[in-house]
Each structure stands twice: as C-alpha cells, then as structure tokens.
LUMBA-837362 format. One record per residue (C-alpha): residue in one letter; x, y, z. Coordinates in steps of 0.2 Angstrom, whole numbers, always signed. Layout:
% residues N
> aa|px|py|pz
> a|X|Y|Z .
...
//
This chain:
% residues 386
> aa|px|py|pz
> m|+730|-79|-295 .
> g|+717|-75|-281 .
> s|+705|-89|-288 .
> d|+719|-101|-288 .
> l|+724|-97|-270 .
> l|+706|-99|-265 .
> s|+704|-115|-274 .
> g|+720|-122|-265 .
> i|+713|-117|-248 .
> n|+696|-125|-252 .
> m|+705|-141|-257 .
> l|+716|-141|-241 .
> g|+700|-138|-231 .
> s|+691|-152|-238 .
> g|+706|-163|-237 .
> v|+707|-159|-218 .
> l|+689|-162|-216 .
> g|+690|-178|-225 .
> i|+702|-184|-212 .
> v|+696|-176|-196 .
> v|+678|-180|-198 .
> p|+680|-199|-200 .
> f|+693|-199|-186 .
> l|+681|-191|-174 .
> f|+667|-202|-180 .
> v|+678|-218|-176 .
> l|+687|-212|-160 .
> t|+673|-203|-151 .
> p|+661|-217|-149 .
> v|+675|-229|-144 .
> v|+681|-216|-130 .
> f|+663|-213|-125 .
> f|+658|-231|-122 .
> h|+675|-234|-113 .
> e|+671|-220|-101 .
> l|+653|-225|-100 .
> g|+658|-242|-94 .
> h|+667|-234|-79 .
> f|+653|-222|-76 .
> l|+639|-235|-76 .
> v|+647|-247|-64 .
> a|+653|-233|-53 .
> r|+635|-226|-52 .
> w|+629|-243|-48 .
> c|+641|-244|-34 .
> g|+636|-228|-27 .
> v|+651|-218|-31 .
> k|+649|-199|-33 .
> i|+655|-194|-51 .
> l|+662|-176|-53 .
> v|+666|-176|-72 .
> f|+662|-186|-87 .
> s|+674|-179|-101 .
> i|+676|-183|-119 .
> g|+693|-176|-123 .
> f|+706|-166|-113 .
> g|+710|-148|-110 .
> p|+698|-133|-110 .
> e|+679|-137|-110 .
> l|+670|-133|-126 .
> l|+652|-137|-120 .
> g|+644|-146|-106 .
> f|+630|-148|-94 .
> n|+627|-154|-76 .
> d|+615|-169|-73 .
> r|+603|-171|-58 .
> h|+617|-180|-49 .
> g|+629|-166|-50 .
> t|+640|-174|-63 .
> r|+648|-162|-76 .
> w|+646|-169|-94 .
> k|+658|-161|-106 .
> i|+667|-161|-122 .
> a|+684|-154|-121 .
> a|+696|-146|-135 .
> v|+708|-161|-137 .
> p|+698|-176|-143 .
> l|+712|-189|-140 .
> g|+703|-198|-126 .
> g|+692|-195|-111 .
> y|+690|-198|-92 .
> v|+678|-200|-78 .
> k|+683|-191|-62 .
> f|+677|-198|-46 .
> f|+674|-189|-29 .
> g|+691|-190|-20 .
> d|+702|-191|-36 .
> e|+716|-178|-38 .
> n|+716|-179|-57 .
> a|+709|-188|-72 .
> a|+720|-203|-70 .
> s|+711|-207|-53 .
> v|+726|-203|-42 .
> p|+719|-201|-25 .
> d|+719|-183|-18 .
> q|+726|-186|-1 .
> a|+722|-169|+6 .
> a|+704|-171|+2 .
> i|+703|-189|+8 .
> a|+710|-184|+25 .
> s|+697|-171|+28 .
> m|+682|-181|+22 .
> t|+667|-185|+33 .
> e|+661|-203|+36 .
> e|+646|-199|+24 .
> e|+658|-192|+11 .
> r|+669|-207|+12 .
> r|+654|-218|+7 .
> d|+653|-208|-9 .
> s|+671|-208|-13 .
> f|+680|-220|-25 .
> v|+695|-223|-15 .
> y|+685|-229|+0 .
> q|+676|-242|-9 .
> p|+680|-261|-6 .
> v|+694|-267|-17 .
> a|+682|-278|-27 .
> r|+671|-263|-32 .
> r|+685|-253|-37 .
> a|+692|-267|-48 .
> a|+675|-269|-56 .
> i|+673|-250|-59 .
> v|+690|-250|-68 .
> f|+688|-266|-78 .
> a|+671|-260|-84 .
> g|+680|-248|-96 .
> p|+689|-261|-106 .
> l|+675|-273|-105 .
> a|+663|-259|-113 .
> n|+676|-258|-127 .
> f|+675|-277|-131 .
> l|+656|-277|-130 .
> l|+655|-262|-142 .
> a|+666|-271|-154 .
> i|+655|-287|-153 .
> a|+640|-277|-155 .
> v|+646|-268|-171 .
> f|+653|-284|-179 .
> t|+637|-293|-175 .
> g|+627|-279|-183 .
> l|+637|-279|-198 .
> f|+635|-298|-200 .
> m|+617|-297|-198 .
> i|+614|-283|-210 .
> f|+627|-287|-224 .
> g|+629|-306|-221 .
> r|+646|-316|-220 .
> p|+658|-313|-234 .
> s|+662|-329|-243 .
> d|+674|-334|-257 .
> s|+681|-351|-260 .
> p|+698|-354|-252 .
> r|+704|-362|-268 .
> v|+722|-359|-274 .
> d|+722|-352|-293 .
> i|+740|-346|-294 .
> v|+756|-351|-284 .
> e|+769|-337|-286 .
> p|+786|-343|-289 .
> g|+799|-341|-276 .
> k|+787|-338|-262 .
> p|+783|-349|-246 .
> a|+768|-357|-254 .
> e|+779|-364|-269 .
> a|+792|-370|-256 .
> a|+778|-379|-246 .
> g|+771|-388|-261 .
> f|+755|-379|-265 .
> k|+748|-382|-282 .
> p|+735|-373|-292 .
> g|+718|-381|-288 .
> d|+722|-384|-270 .
> l|+707|-381|-258 .
> v|+712|-375|-241 .
> l|+702|-384|-227 .
> s|+710|-378|-211 .
> i|+725|-369|-204 .
> d|+732|-375|-188 .
> g|+716|-384|-185 .
> h|+705|-369|-188 .
> a|+692|-372|-202 .
> i|+693|-360|-217 .
> d|+677|-356|-225 .
> s|+684|-342|-237 .
> f|+699|-336|-246 .
> s|+697|-320|-235 .
> d|+698|-330|-219 .
> m|+715|-338|-225 .
> q|+722|-321|-230 .
> q|+717|-314|-213 .
> i|+726|-328|-203 .
> v|+742|-328|-215 .
> s|+744|-309|-214 .
> t|+742|-308|-196 .
> s|+753|-323|-192 .
> n|+769|-320|-181 .
> g|+782|-329|-191 .
> e|+779|-346|-185 .
> p|+775|-361|-197 .
> l|+757|-364|-201 .
> v|+750|-381|-204 .
> f|+738|-382|-219 .
> e|+725|-396|-222 .
> v|+722|-396|-241 .
> e|+711|-405|-252 .
> r|+719|-410|-269 .
> g|+711|-422|-281 .
> g|+699|-429|-269 .
> k|+712|-433|-256 .
> q|+717|-423|-240 .
> i|+736|-419|-238 .
> t|+745|-408|-225 .
> l|+757|-394|-230 .
> t|+768|-383|-219 .
> a|+772|-366|-224 .
> t|+780|-351|-215 .
> p|+773|-334|-222 .
> a|+786|-322|-227 .
> l|+786|-303|-221 .
> q|+785|-292|-237 .
> e|+783|-274|-240 .
> i|+767|-271|-250 .
> n|+757|-256|-257 .
> d|+739|-253|-253 .
> p|+727|-238|-253 .
> f|+735|-234|-236 .
> g|+753|-233|-242 .
> k|+768|-245|-240 .
> r|+767|-257|-225 .
> k|+774|-274|-220 .
> q|+763|-289|-221 .
> r|+766|-308|-220 .
> i|+762|-317|-237 .
> l|+761|-335|-243 .
> g|+762|-332|-261 .
> i|+745|-339|-267 .
> r|+731|-329|-276 .
> r|+714|-332|-284 .
> k|+709|-327|-301 .
> p|+698|-311|-299 .
> s|+680|-313|-306 .
> p|+665|-302|-305 .
> d|+656|-314|-293 .
> d|+672|-318|-284 .
> v|+664|-313|-267 .
> h|+647|-315|-261 .
> f|+638|-313|-244 .
> q|+629|-327|-235 .
> p|+615|-321|-224 .
> v|+616|-326|-206 .
> g|+604|-326|-192 .
> a|+605|-316|-176 .
> f|+613|-330|-165 .
> k|+626|-334|-179 .
> a|+630|-316|-181 .
> l|+633|-314|-163 .
> e|+645|-330|-163 .
> l|+654|-322|-178 .
> g|+655|-305|-169 .
> v|+663|-314|-154 .
> q|+675|-324|-165 .
> r|+680|-308|-174 .
> t|+683|-299|-158 .
> w|+693|-313|-151 .
> f|+703|-315|-167 .
> i|+709|-296|-166 .
> v|+714|-299|-147 .
> d|+723|-315|-151 .
> r|+733|-308|-166 .
> t|+737|-291|-157 .
> l|+744|-301|-142 .
> s|+754|-312|-154 .
> y|+761|-296|-163 .
> i|+766|-288|-146 .
> v|+775|-304|-141 .
> g|+783|-305|-157 .
> v|+789|-287|-155 .
> v|+796|-291|-138 .
> s|+805|-307|-144 .
> g|+812|-298|-159 .
> r|+802|-308|-172 .
> e|+791|-293|-177 .
> a|+796|-276|-182 .
> a|+789|-262|-171 .
> d|+787|-250|-185 .
> q|+769|-256|-187 .
> l|+764|-247|-171 .
> g|+754|-232|-175 .
> g|+747|-217|-165 .
> p|+733|-204|-168 .
> i|+741|-198|-185 .
> r|+740|-215|-192 .
> i|+722|-218|-185 .
> a|+717|-202|-193 .
> q|+725|-206|-210 .
> v|+717|-223|-210 .
> s|+700|-216|-205 .
> g|+700|-204|-219 .
> q|+705|-218|-232 .
> v|+692|-230|-225 .
> a|+678|-217|-225 .
> t|+680|-217|-244 .
> e|+675|-236|-244 .
> g|+658|-233|-235 .
> l|+650|-233|-218 .
> p|+652|-252|-215 .
> s|+671|-251|-217 .
> l|+672|-236|-206 .
> l|+661|-245|-193 .
> s|+672|-260|-194 .
> l|+688|-249|-191 .
> a|+679|-242|-176 .
> a|+676|-259|-169 .
> v|+695|-264|-172 .
> l|+700|-248|-163 .
> s|+688|-252|-149 .
> v|+696|-269|-146 .
> s|+714|-261|-147 .
> i|+709|-248|-134 .
> g|+701|-260|-122 .
> l|+716|-272|-124 .
> l|+729|-258|-122 .
> n|+721|-252|-106 .
> l|+722|-269|-98 .
> f|+741|-269|-99 .
> p|+748|-268|-81 .
> v|+755|-251|-83 .
> p|+751|-238|-70 .
> l|+740|-224|-76 .
> l|+731|-237|-87 .
> d|+716|-247|-81 .
> g|+728|-262|-80 .
> g|+740|-253|-69 .
> h|+726|-249|-57 .
> l|+720|-267|-57 .
> l|+738|-273|-53 .
> f|+738|-262|-38 .
> y|+721|-268|-32 .
> a|+727|-286|-34 .
> i|+742|-282|-23 .
> e|+731|-274|-11 .
> a|+719|-289|-11 .
> v|+734|-301|-7 .
> r|+742|-290|+6 .
> g|+726|-285|+14 .
> k|+731|-267|+13 .
> p|+735|-255|-1 .
> l|+753|-250|-7 .
> s|+761|-235|+2 .
> e|+758|-218|-5 .
> r|+776|-217|-10 .
> a|+775|-234|-19 .
> q|+759|-229|-29 .
> e|+767|-212|-33 .
> m|+783|-220|-40 .
> g|+772|-232|-50 .
> f|+762|-218|-58 .
> r|+777|-209|-62 .
> i|+785|-224|-71 .
> g|+768|-227|-79 .
> l|+768|-209|-86 .
> a|+785|-211|-93 .
> i|+781|-227|-102 .
> v|+765|-220|-109 .
> v|+774|-204|-115 .
> m|+788|-214|-123 .
> l|+775|-225|-132 .
> m|+766|-210|-138 .
> i|+782|-202|-145 .
> f|+787|-218|-153 .
> a|+770|-221|-161 .
> t|+770|-203|-167 .
> y|+788|-205|-174 .
> n|+782|-221|-184 .
> d|+767|-211|-190 .
> i|+779|-197|-197 .
> l|+790|-210|-205 .
> h|+775|-218|-213 .
> l|+768|-201|-220 .
> a|+786|-197|-226 .
> a|+787|-214|-235 .
> r|+770|-211|-243 .
> k|+774|-194|-249 .
> a|+791|-200|-257 .
> a|+782|-215|-265 .
> s|+769|-203|-273 .
//
C-alpha cells in the first residue's frame, strides 16, 4: 500500500515536472527578450531603470547592477516587466506624486519626461525583440537541420471532402496556392490548416498541363497528440513512405530568408484568425492561455529540442503581436497614447489616461478568464476522450 502510494506520488511529480520544465523553458526566454528590448533602448536613451523582473509577485532571487537596476526572478513566472524611474507600477503608469516632486536632473532620467519619439521607441522595442528572437530561432533551425521537403503531390483524394468537390485527382502536383509557390506537401498543409474559410486558388500540374482549381477548406475536428482541436482540411493525403520527408541543406542567407518568411507567416495567419473571430467566420474556442501553453510545451518536449525551440519562436511572435494591440496596459495601448500626444502636441489628461488603463485592465482580465475557460474545456474534452 505504502509503495503504491509512493509510486503514485513519484509519477505525479514526474508528470508535473514534464510540463512545468518545458513550459518555463519556452516562456522564460520569450519574456526575457521582450523585456530586454525595452531595457536596452531605455538604457540607450538615458532612462533610469529601477527593476528588471522575470515574473510577478514576491522576489525569489536577484541582484543590483552598477547602474542601480534590480534584476530579479519573481514567484509567478507568467510574464515580466521593466520599471522605469517615475513609474507607479509595472504597467508604466506614471507616478504623479513622484513626478511633481522631481528635480530638473531627475526629470532627465525619468521615462515620462522623455520626448514622445523616445518613449515610443522604448515601448516598441519589446515586441520588436520578440519578432527578432523568432527570426533568429527559425534561422538557426533552418541552418542546422535544413529545410523540410516532401513533394506536394496528391496521392489520395478523400470522398466527400472539399478536394473532391473542387476536382482534385490522384497524381496532381500542387504548384501554388493563391499565387504563393508550394515547395512541399508540408507547405500546403500549413496554408490550408491556417486558412480563414475563404476559397483558395490552386495551380496544379496534371498530365504535363497546368490547371486551376478552387477549393474552400472545411473546418473539421481532428485528433492529434495534443487532443481534439478544430482545423481546416482539404481532404487530400500522401501515401506514407520511409523516405517521405527529407531535409534540404540551406545557406545562412537562405536560412535567414526562410526565418523571416516563417515569422511573417505566423503574423499573417494569426491576424487572419483574429479577424475571422471578430467577423464570426472562426470559432473563438481555439484561443488558449497559460494552461494550454504548458500542456503543449510538455507534449512538444517529447518530440525533441528542435520542436520545443520552434514552439518558443511561435510563442515569441504571438506575444510580440499581442502586445502591439491598441489596448491600454499593453505596449500597443501606450503607443496609441503617444500617437495621440504627437498629433495633439500634448498628452491626454490624467483622467483620460486613467480611464484608458482601467478599460485596458478589464479587457486583459476578461481575455485571460476566457482563455483559461477554453483551456479547462480543452482539458476536460481530452480527459473524456481518454
């Protein structure tokens, strides 16, 4: 009895570690580079930086550098922040009482008294760092492992699916989709699965001739190692074979080009999905939060380090893009305020900014609750399926 209980505890502990460790491995560098972007540009602009924190809540460990900045790791590893001189809190809300009592020298060191262009550059540097991190990771993966390549040839057309209705036939070779050249079956799958429900135009080679086919991928619930999820499918497959996929070596410049393309692809498809949700074409149940990220990180970790690094790059793009949304509290909200200030020649009133931050907080909290709700439903569906 005792040994069974101990074994169960050990299994639970190893299961938790198998999720928490990959989750922290994926999230921590993404957060660090985001905040490092803010930090480096702020330091370059001469702004005094009080705190550089990875995580929120009580400090676990930290140190002070020679400039007086407190570098620390906090107990709740779900983000981070850089606190500037003159900030009231981690969201860079100005401390009006402190600002009013600043000397002229202190104002030169504060964030709030920087010219609007410098403040915008400091804020934008965080999301930019996320995009650069993703490009660097994708570029490195392409340089080390090469570019995956499998012929975009159709071997099987599933009956009753969009491909059959569009006129696809076994043996067709897909050349392009909506004008974008297709080099592999994986490229085609990626475009189809992330499409927003609009018709796709395929250029296909059949019997030595080029023909044009139009198909609208259907939204279908599929099962994969991460559980049930909805994905758009066309209904075409390749016959699996041992040498189905191979990797083509690429040089540094080509790897960089592919890294930029992969990053832009994620940005483009993410924005298309969000527009689809707002317009009602897409279901919002695919939005996930920390629970989903942790779960996927644990699953991807079993596939090896390259897959985990790729997930980190995707997450970095997502965080960078999310932070650019014009919602107060997020970087995009600050940039919106600065744009208004640049047009008006003076900042918004304290009252207007305070109301904006309150609205932004409400929006962020509601999104977090909704994403967590989706995560719980997703876990419940997986448990029921198993």
